[in-house]
C-alpha positions as CSV (number, residue, x, y, z in Angstrom):
1,X,9.8,-1.5,-15.5
2,X,7.0,-1.5,-18.0
3,X,4.2,-1.0,-15.5
4,X,2.4,1.0,-18.1
5,X,2.2,-1.6,-20.8
6,X,-1.0,-2.2,-22.7
7,X,-2.7,-5.5,-22.3
8,X,-2.1,-8.3,-24.8
9,X,-4.4,-11.1,-25.7
10,X,-4.0,-14.0,-23.3
11,X,-2.3,-17.1,-24.5
12,X,-3.9,-20.6,-24.2
13,X,-1.7,-21.2,-21.2
14,X,-2.9,-18.0,-19.5
15,X,-6.5,-18.8,-20.3
16,X,-6.0,-22.2,-18.8
17,X,-4.6,-20.5,-15.7
18,X,-7.5,-18.2,-15.5
19,X,-9.9,-21.2,-15.5
20,X,-7.9,-22.6,-12.5
21,X,-8.1,-19.3,-10.7
22,X,-7.3,-19.5,-7.0
23,X,-10.0,-20.1,-4.4
24,X,-10.8,-17.5,-1.8
25,X,-8.6,-19.3,0.7
26,X,-5.8,-20.3,-1.6
27,X,-3.1,-18.1,0.1
28,X,-3.6,-20.1,3.3
29,X,-2.2,-23.2,1.6
30,X,1.2,-21.5,2.0
31,X,2.4,-22.3,5.5
32,X,4.4,-19.1,5.9
33,X,1.5,-16.9,4.8
34,X,-0.9,-18.8,7.1
35,X,1.3,-18.6,10.2
36,X,2.1,-14.9,9.7
37,X,-1.5,-14.1,9.0
38,X,-2.6,-15.8,12.3
39,X,0.2,-14.0,14.2
40,X,-0.8,-10.7,12.6
41,X,-4.5,-11.3,13.5
42,X,-3.5,-11.8,17.2
43,X,-1.4,-8.7,17.2
44,X,-4.1,-6.6,15.5
45,X,-6.6,-7.6,18.2
46,X,-4.0,-6.6,20.8
47,X,-3.5,-3.3,19.1
48,X,-7.3,-2.5,19.2
49,X,-7.4,-3.7,22.8
50,X,-4.5,-1.3,23.5
51,X,-6.4,1.7,22.0
52,X,-9.5,1.0,24.2
53,X,-7.3,0.5,27.3
54,X,-5.3,3.6,26.7
55,X,-8.3,5.8,26.2
56,X,-10.0,4.4,29.3
57,X,-6.9,4.8,31.4
58,X,-6.6,8.4,30.2
59,X,-10.2,9.1,31.3
60,X,-9.5,7.5,34.7
61,X,-6.5,9.8,35.1
62,X,-8.9,12.7,35.1
63,X,-7.5,14.0,31.8
64,X,-9.6,16.3,29.6
65,X,-11.1,15.4,26.2
66,X,-8.1,16.7,24.3
67,X,-5.7,14.3,26.1
68,X,-8.2,11.4,25.4
69,X,-8.3,12.3,21.7
70,X,-4.5,12.6,21.6
71,X,-4.2,8.8,22.4
72,X,-5.4,8.0,18.9
73,X,-3.2,10.8,17.5
74,X,-0.1,9.4,19.2
75,X,-0.8,6.0,17.7
76,X,-1.4,7.2,14.1
77,X,0.8,10.2,13.7
78,X,4.1,8.3,13.3
79,X,2.5,6.1,10.6
80,X,1.8,9.2,8.5
81,X,4.9,11.2,9.4
82,X,7.4,8.4,8.9
83,X,5.8,6.6,5.9
84,X,8.4,7.6,3.3
85,X,11.3,7.0,5.6
86,X,10.0,3.5,6.7
87,X,9.3,2.6,3.1
88,X,12.9,3.5,2.1
89,X,14.4,1.6,5.0
90,X,12.2,-1.4,4.1
91,X,13.8,-1.5,0.6
92,X,17.4,-0.8,1.9
93,X,17.5,-3.3,4.8
94,X,16.5,-7.0,5.1
95,X,12.8,-6.7,5.6
96,X,12.6,-9.7,7.9
97,X,15.3,-8.3,10.2
98,X,13.6,-4.9,10.1
99,X,10.3,-6.5,11.1
100,X,11.9,-8.4,13.9
101,X,13.5,-5.1,15.2
102,X,10.2,-3.1,15.0
103,X,8.1,-5.9,16.6
104,X,10.7,-6.2,19.4
105,X,10.6,-2.4,20.0
106,X,6.8,-2.5,20.2
107,X,7.0,-5.5,22.6
108,X,9.3,-3.6,24.9
109,X,7.2,-0.4,24.8
110,X,4.0,-2.2,25.5
111,X,5.6,-4.2,28.3
112,X,7.0,-1.0,30.0
113,X,3.6,0.6,29.7
114,X,2.0,-2.5,31.3
115,X,4.5,-2.5,34.1
116,X,4.1,1.2,34.9
117,X,0.3,0.9,34.8
118,X,0.1,-2.2,37.0
119,X,2.4,-0.4,39.5
120,X,0.0,2.6,39.4
121,X,2.6,5.2,38.4
122,X,1.5,6.0,34.8
123,X,0.9,9.7,34.1
124,X,-1.0,11.1,31.1
125,X,2.2,12.1,29.4
126,X,3.9,8.8,30.1
127,X,0.9,7.1,28.5
128,X,1.1,9.4,25.4
129,X,4.8,8.9,25.1
130,X,4.7,5.1,25.2
131,X,1.7,5.0,22.9
132,X,3.7,7.2,20.5
133,X,6.6,4.7,20.8
134,X,4.2,1.8,19.8
135,X,3.1,4.0,16.9
136,X,6.7,4.4,15.8
137,X,7.0,0.6,15.7
138,X,3.9,0.3,13.6
139,X,5.2,3.0,11.3
140,X,8.3,0.9,10.6
141,X,6.4,-2.3,10.3
142,X,3.6,-1.4,7.8
143,X,5.4,-0.9,4.5
144,X,7.7,-3.9,5.0
145,X,4.9,-6.1,6.1
146,X,2.9,-5.2,3.0
147,X,6.0,-5.7,0.8
148,X,6.7,-9.3,1.9
149,X,3.3,-10.5,1.0
150,X,4.2,-11.3,-2.7
151,X,7.1,-13.4,-1.4
152,X,4.7,-15.6,0.6
153,X,2.1,-16.6,-2.2
154,X,1.9,-17.2,-5.9
155,X,1.6,-14.2,-8.2
156,X,-2.0,-14.9,-9.1
157,X,-2.8,-15.1,-5.4
158,X,-1.5,-11.7,-4.4
159,X,-4.8,-9.9,-4.8
160,X,-6.6,-12.5,-2.7
161,X,-3.8,-12.4,-0.1
162,X,-4.3,-8.6,0.1
163,X,-8.1,-9.1,0.6
164,X,-7.5,-11.6,3.4
165,X,-5.1,-9.1,5.0
166,X,-7.8,-6.5,4.9
167,X,-10.2,-9.1,6.5
168,X,-7.6,-9.6,9.2
169,X,-7.6,-5.9,10.0
170,X,-11.3,-5.4,9.9
171,X,-12.3,-8.4,11.9
172,X,-9.7,-7.5,14.5
173,X,-11.2,-4.0,14.5
174,X,-14.6,-5.5,15.3
175,X,-13.3,-8.0,17.9
176,X,-10.5,-6.1,19.6
177,X,-12.4,-3.2,21.2
178,X,-15.0,-5.5,22.6
179,X,-12.4,-7.8,24.2
180,X,-10.4,-4.7,25.4
181,X,-13.5,-3.2,27.0
182,X,-14.4,-6.5,28.7
183,X,-10.8,-6.9,30.1
184,X,-10.7,-3.3,31.3
185,X,-14.1,-3.9,33.0
186,X,-13.1,-7.3,34.5
187,X,-9.5,-6.5,35.4
188,X,-7.7,-3.3,34.5
189,X,-6.0,-1.3,31.8
190,X,-2.7,-2.8,32.9
191,X,-4.0,-6.3,32.0
192,X,-5.0,-5.0,28.5
193,X,-1.5,-3.6,28.0
194,X,0.0,-6.9,29.1
195,X,-2.1,-8.8,26.6
196,X,-1.0,-6.4,23.9
197,X,2.7,-7.0,24.8
198,X,2.1,-10.7,24.7
199,X,0.5,-10.5,21.2
200,X,3.8,-9.4,19.7
201,X,5.4,-12.7,20.8
202,X,3.4,-14.6,18.1
203,X,4.6,-12.3,15.3
204,X,8.2,-12.5,16.5
205,X,8.0,-16.3,16.6
206,X,6.6,-16.5,13.1
207,X,9.2,-14.1,11.7
208,X,12.0,-16.1,13.3
209,X,10.6,-19.3,11.9
210,X,10.4,-17.8,8.4
211,X,13.7,-18.1,6.6
212,X,13.6,-15.4,3.9
213,X,16.0,-15.4,1.0
214,X,17.6,-12.0,0.9
215,X,18.2,-10.6,-2.7
216,X,21.8,-10.0,-3.5
217,X,22.9,-6.4,-4.0
218,X,26.0,-6.1,-6.1
219,X,26.1,-2.3,-5.4
220,X,25.3,-2.5,-1.7
221,X,22.6,-0.6,0.1
222,X,21.2,2.7,-1.1
223,X,21.7,5.9,0.9
224,X,18.5,6.8,2.7
225,X,18.0,10.2,1.1
226,X,18.6,9.0,-2.4
227,X,16.3,6.0,-1.8
228,X,13.5,8.3,-0.8
229,X,14.0,10.4,-3.9
230,X,14.1,7.3,-6.1
231,X,10.8,6.1,-4.6
232,X,9.1,9.4,-5.2
233,X,10.4,9.5,-8.7
234,X,9.2,6.0,-9.4
235,X,5.7,6.9,-8.1
236,X,5.6,10.1,-10.2
237,X,6.4,8.2,-13.4
238,X,4.4,5.0,-12.8
239,X,0.9,5.3,-14.2
240,X,-0.2,2.1,-12.6
241,X,0.9,3.0,-9.1
242,X,-0.4,6.6,-9.5
243,X,-3.8,5.2,-10.6
244,X,-3.9,3.0,-7.4
245,X,-3.0,6.0,-5.2
246,X,-5.5,8.3,-6.8
247,X,-8.3,5.8,-6.6
248,X,-7.5,5.0,-3.0
249,X,-7.6,8.6,-2.0
250,X,-10.9,9.2,-3.8
251,X,-12.5,6.2,-2.0
252,X,-11.0,6.5,1.5
253,X,-11.5,10.3,1.7
254,X,-15.3,9.7,1.5
255,X,-15.6,6.1,2.9
256,X,-13.7,6.9,6.1
257,X,-16.7,8.9,7.2
258,X,-18.5,5.6,8.0
259,X,-15.8,4.8,10.7
260,X,-16.0,8.3,12.1
261,X,-19.8,8.6,12.2
262,X,-20.7,5.0,13.1
263,X,-20.4,5.6,16.9
264,X,-22.7,8.7,16.5
265,X,-25.2,6.6,14.5
266,X,-25.2,3.9,17.2
267,X,-25.5,6.3,20.1
268,X,-27.8,9.1,18.8
269,X,-29.8,7.5,16.1
270,X,-30.2,3.9,17.3
271,X,-29.8,4.5,21.1
272,X,-27.4,1.6,21.5
273,X,-24.8,1.1,24.1
274,X,-21.2,-0.2,23.7
275,X,-22.5,-3.8,23.2
276,X,-24.8,-2.7,20.4
277,X,-22.0,-0.7,18.8
278,X,-19.8,-3.8,19.0
279,X,-22.5,-5.8,17.1
280,X,-22.5,-3.1,14.4
281,X,-18.8,-3.5,14.0
282,X,-19.3,-7.3,13.8
283,X,-21.8,-6.8,11.0
284,X,-19.1,-4.9,9.1
285,X,-16.6,-7.7,9.8
286,X,-19.1,-10.3,8.4
287,X,-19.5,-8.2,5.3
288,X,-15.7,-8.0,4.9
289,X,-15.4,-11.8,5.2
290,X,-18.2,-12.3,2.6
291,X,-16.6,-9.8,0.3
292,X,-13.2,-11.6,0.5
293,X,-14.9,-14.9,-0.4
294,X,-16.7,-13.3,-3.4
295,X,-13.7,-11.4,-4.6
296,X,-12.0,-14.3,-6.3
297,X,-15.1,-15.1,-8.4
298,X,-15.8,-11.5,-9.2
299,X,-12.3,-10.9,-10.5
300,X,-12.7,-13.8,-12.9
301,X,-15.9,-12.2,-14.4
302,X,-15.2,-8.5,-14.2
303,X,-12.4,-6.2,-15.1
304,X,-10.5,-4.6,-12.1
305,X,-11.9,-1.2,-13.1
306,X,-15.5,-2.4,-13.1
307,X,-15.1,-4.4,-9.9
308,X,-13.7,-1.3,-8.0
309,X,-16.4,0.9,-9.4
310,X,-19.2,-1.6,-8.5
311,X,-17.9,-2.0,-5.0
312,X,-17.7,1.8,-4.6
313,X,-21.3,2.0,-5.7
314,X,-22.3,-0.7,-3.2
315,X,-20.5,1.2,-0.4
316,X,-22.4,4.4,-1.4
317,X,-25.7,2.5,-1.4
318,X,-24.9,1.3,2.2
319,X,-24.3,4.8,3.3
320,X,-27.7,5.9,1.9
321,X,-29.3,2.9,3.7
322,X,-27.7,4.1,7.0
323,X,-28.8,7.7,6.4
324,X,-32.5,6.7,5.9
325,X,-32.6,3.5,8.0
326,X,-35.7,3.0,10.2
327,X,-33.9,0.8,12.6
328,X,-31.2,-1.6,13.7
329,X,-32.0,-4.5,11.3
330,X,-31.7,-2.3,8.2
331,X,-28.5,-0.8,9.6
332,X,-27.1,-4.3,10.1
333,X,-27.7,-5.2,6.5
334,X,-26.2,-1.9,5.4
335,X,-23.0,-2.5,7.3
336,X,-22.7,-6.0,5.8
337,X,-23.0,-4.4,2.4
338,X,-20.5,-1.7,3.4
339,X,-18.0,-4.3,4.6
340,X,-18.3,-6.1,1.3
341,X,-17.7,-2.9,-0.7
342,X,-14.8,-1.8,1.6
343,X,-12.9,-5.1,1.2
344,X,-13.5,-5.4,-2.5
345,X,-12.2,-1.9,-3.2
346,X,-9.2,-1.9,-0.8
347,X,-8.3,-5.5,-1.4
348,X,-8.3,-4.9,-5.1
349,X,-6.2,-1.7,-4.9
350,X,-3.8,-3.1,-2.4
351,X,-3.3,-6.3,-4.4
352,X,-2.8,-4.4,-7.6
353,X,-0.2,-2.2,-6.0
354,X,1.7,-5.2,-4.7
355,X,1.6,-6.9,-8.1
356,X,2.9,-4.0,-10.2
357,X,5.7,-2.9,-7.9
358,X,9.1,-4.5,-8.5
359,X,10.9,-5.7,-5.4
360,X,13.5,-2.9,-5.4
361,X,10.9,-0.3,-4.7
362,X,8.0,-2.3,-3.3
363,X,8.3,-1.2,0.3
364,X,8.5,2.5,-0.8
365,X,5.4,2.1,-3.1
366,X,3.4,0.4,-0.3
367,X,4.5,3.2,2.1
368,X,2.9,5.7,-0.3
369,X,-0.2,3.6,-0.3
370,X,-0.3,3.5,3.5
371,X,0.3,7.3,3.6
372,X,-2.6,7.9,1.2
373,X,-4.8,5.5,3.2
374,X,-4.1,6.9,6.7
375,X,-4.0,10.5,5.5
376,X,-7.3,10.1,3.7
377,X,-8.9,8.5,6.8
378,X,-7.7,11.4,9.0
379,X,-8.8,14.1,6.6
380,X,-12.1,12.4,5.7
381,X,-13.0,11.8,9.3
382,X,-12.3,15.5,10.2
383,X,-14.2,16.9,7.2
384,X,-17.2,14.7,7.5
385,X,-17.2,15.1,11.3
386,X,-17.6,18.8,10.8
387,X,-20.4,18.3,8.3
388,X,-22.2,16.0,10.7
389,X,-21.7,18.4,13.6
390,X,-23.2,21.3,11.5
391,X,-25.9,19.5,9.5
392,X,-26.4,16.1,11.1
393,X,-25.2,12.6,10.4
394,X,-28.0,12.0,7.8
395,X,-26.8,14.9,5.6
396,X,-23.1,13.8,6.1
397,X,-23.9,10.2,5.0
398,X,-25.9,11.4,2.0
399,X,-23.0,13.6,1.1
400,X,-20.5,10.7,1.4
401,X,-22.7,8.6,-1.0
402,X,-23.0,11.4,-3.5
403,X,-19.3,12.1,-3.4
404,X,-18.5,8.4,-4.1
405,X,-20.9,8.2,-7.0
406,X,-20.0,11.6,-8.5
407,X,-16.3,10.7,-8.3
408,X,-16.6,7.5,-10.3
409,X,-16.4,9.2,-13.8
410,X,-13.4,11.2,-12.7
411,X,-11.7,8.2,-11.2
412,X,-11.9,6.4,-14.6
413,X,-9.3,8.9,-15.8
414,X,-6.9,6.8,-13.7
415,X,-7.7,3.4,-15.0
416,X,-6.5,0.3,-13.2
417,X,-4.9,-1.4,-16.2
418,X,-4.9,-5.2,-16.5
419,X,-1.5,-6.9,-15.8
420,X,-1.3,-8.4,-19.2
421,X,2.2,-9.7,-19.8
422,X,3.6,-7.5,-17.0
423,X,6.8,-9.0,-15.5
424,X,8.5,-7.0,-12.7
425,X,11.2,-9.6,-12.0
426,X,14.7,-8.1,-12.4
427,X,16.5,-8.2,-15.7
428,X,20.0,-6.7,-15.2
429,X,21.8,-5.2,-18.2
430,X,25.3,-6.5,-19.2
431,X,28.2,-4.8,-17.4
432,X,29.6,-1.7,-19.0
433,X,33.2,-1.9,-20.4
434,X,34.7,1.6,-20.1
435,X,38.4,2.6,-20.3
436,X,38.0,4.4,-17.0
437,X,36.3,3.5,-13.7
438,X,34.1,6.5,-12.8
439,X,33.7,7.5,-9.2
440,X,30.3,6.3,-8.0
441,X,29.4,9.9,-7.0
442,X,30.4,11.4,-10.3
443,X,27.6,13.2,-12.1
444,X,25.3,14.2,-13.5
445,X,25.7,11.6,-16.3
446,X,24.2,12.2,-19.7
447,X,23.4,8.9,-21.5
448,X,22.7,9.0,-25.3
449,X,21.5,6.2,-27.5
450,X,21.5,6.5,-31.3
451,X,18.9,4.7,-33.4
452,X,18.7,4.5,-37.2
453,X,15.0,3.8,-38.1
454,X,13.6,3.7,-41.6
455,X,11.1,6.4,-42.3
456,X,8.2,4.0,-42.8
457,X,8.5,2.9,-39.1
458,X,8.9,6.4,-37.5
459,X,5.4,6.6,-36.1
460,X,5.5,3.2,-34.5
461,X,9.0,3.8,-33.2
462,X,7.9,7.1,-31.5
463,X,5.0,5.4,-29.8
464,X,7.1,2.6,-28.3
465,X,9.7,5.1,-27.2
466,X,7.1,6.7,-24.9
467,X,7.1,3.4,-22.9
468,X,10.9,3.4,-22.9
469,X,10.8,7.0,-21.6
470,X,8.6,6.1,-18.6
471,X,10.9,3.1,-17.9
472,X,14.0,5.3,-17.8
473,X,12.3,7.9,-15.6
474,X,11.0,5.3,-13.2
475,X,14.4,3.6,-12.7
476,X,16.5,6.8,-12.2
477,X,16.4,9.3,-15.1
478,X,15.7,12.9,-14.0
479,X,15.3,14.1,-17.6
480,X,14.6,12.3,-20.9
481,X,14.3,13.4,-24.5
482,X,14.2,12.0,-28.0
483,X,15.7,14.0,-30.9
484,X,15.9,13.6,-34.7
485,X,19.0,14.4,-36.7
486,X,18.3,17.2,-39.2
487,X,21.2,16.1,-41.4
488,X,20.2,12.5,-41.3
489,X,16.4,12.1,-40.8
490,X,16.7,8.4,-40.2
491,X,18.7,8.9,-37.0
492,X,17.0,9.4,-33.6
493,X,19.0,10.3,-30.5
494,X,17.6,9.3,-27.1
495,X,19.0,11.3,-24.2
496,X,18.5,11.0,-20.4
497,X,20.2,12.4,-17.4
498,X,20.9,10.4,-14.2
499,X,22.2,12.3,-11.1
500,X,25.2,10.1,-10.4
501,X,27.1,7.2,-11.9
502,X,26.0,5.0,-9.0
503,X,22.4,5.8,-9.8
504,X,22.9,4.8,-13.4
505,X,24.6,1.5,-12.3
506,X,21.6,0.8,-10.1
507,X,19.3,1.6,-13.0
508,X,21.0,-1.0,-15.2
509,X,21.8,-3.7,-12.7
510,X,19.1,-3.6,-9.9
511,X,16.0,-1.7,-11.2
512,X,15.6,-2.9,-14.8
513,X,12.8,-5.5,-15.2
514,X,11.9,-8.0,-17.8
515,X,9.1,-5.7,-19.0
516,X,11.6,-2.8,-19.3
517,X,13.8,-5.1,-21.4
518,X,10.9,-6.1,-23.6
519,X,10.2,-2.5,-24.5
520,X,13.8,-1.8,-25.3
521,X,13.8,-4.8,-27.5
522,X,10.7,-3.7,-29.3
523,X,12.3,-0.3,-29.9
524,X,15.4,-1.9,-31.4
525,X,13.3,-4.1,-33.6
526,X,12.6,-0.9,-35.7
527,X,16.3,-0.4,-36.5
528,X,17.4,-0.5,-40.1
529,X,18.5,-4.1,-40.8
530,X,22.1,-4.7,-39.8
531,X,22.3,-1.5,-37.6
532,X,23.0,-1.5,-33.9
533,X,22.3,1.2,-31.3
534,X,25.2,3.3,-30.1
535,X,25.3,4.3,-26.5
536,X,27.5,7.0,-24.9
537,X,28.0,8.0,-21.3
538,X,29.0,11.7,-20.8
539,X,30.0,13.1,-17.5
540,X,29.6,16.7,-16.3
541,X,32.8,18.5,-17.3
542,X,33.1,21.0,-14.5
543,X,34.1,20.0,-11.0
């Protein structure tokens, strides 16, 4: 797929579409998106309630600080460890059925934990084990949930849908712990776990109501191992996805310090209790909501690169305000600004990733995004926590702000390219007519394509073939080359190697996109008049 195409001038129809850009709430006009968003919001609140209840229960079981800290680890470790596997499964299986299975698994795990706790027989290791099980369900849910979003809204609403998804998470993060703490105080940890189990029912109901059209696969499902390799190869050769991942890592690695240090700021600097800390989280949630509302208008006026850079600078300024703040009022405004910056950066990056990924690899691409996000949060929290422990929270927050600003020029090496005429919908090639029917596992396969190009067009042809090369590599080629015939200088021979015949068939029939086809057509446009390309498929001769 030509995810690396350069932008073209918008047509009058495109300009008219830009003038009728979607409103901040446009994704909510799609019933399936709205119902799933509301169900996810309820489930996210339940998840944050679960975290508070589990940590409190661990304390009440007379466990040490390490066991209390392991509660969060048990929830997040599977998300990082299984990201690539869950992404591959999300592209192999029916995503709706996978989500139904993972949500059911989490429902059962949460219900068992609730029953054991209400019966008073939960032990620290039982708590960690069942929390880990819920984390496994979340690990299998994340990539597929992200991957279905473009199926629920219009293409020009994807970025705003991603921003609203981030609002969903951050508002739930502000509300969930407060509700969880109140339920623990008024009832018990068992009641919190029961509420979390019930929260999965809404998601299950919404998924059962949604009738998803499953794309047909003429070649059947991919094998898990080859699917993981194909996803990694795609990310390595997609400049657009790579830019999103690098920019996300640079932002989250620093910005995650705010989440790690905010409890310290609330307790030590502002002398607030749990209620005051909850209000600070609410300020961040308000900022996230305001940022989502503003994002649609800002995208109309600014390029994606400038928007992300400006939002990063706003977040850095908020960190400086927190570092030098004289009191709660200034901190509240700083957190509102931080919420706006956070949602603008991550909503833009998430939406961009969903837009540029073709359906065949979308879950794997979003799994890499989730891996970078959670890995960056874990590493950033650890590093900046050490800095704060040694030098104080003020120095740490100043360092975070400085790192975000200093990283901007370097981040611009990985530009977030405009979508232009990018079209990632599938465009299968015609079926091959060969005298033999190769075994699907036969390989490696060497594919050669001969082009006869007049000398006057050589430079332009070489430039367009760079795009063809990236397309071949993204869709399955392990090696690619372009050679010129010394005996006939007008002849160029393109070569690429695919590991198996099945992989080449997938490359042609399942992974090739409209933008890929356009680049191939542009390359053929330089052929000498009346000439055609000649393609050969050569199999490894030794067995």
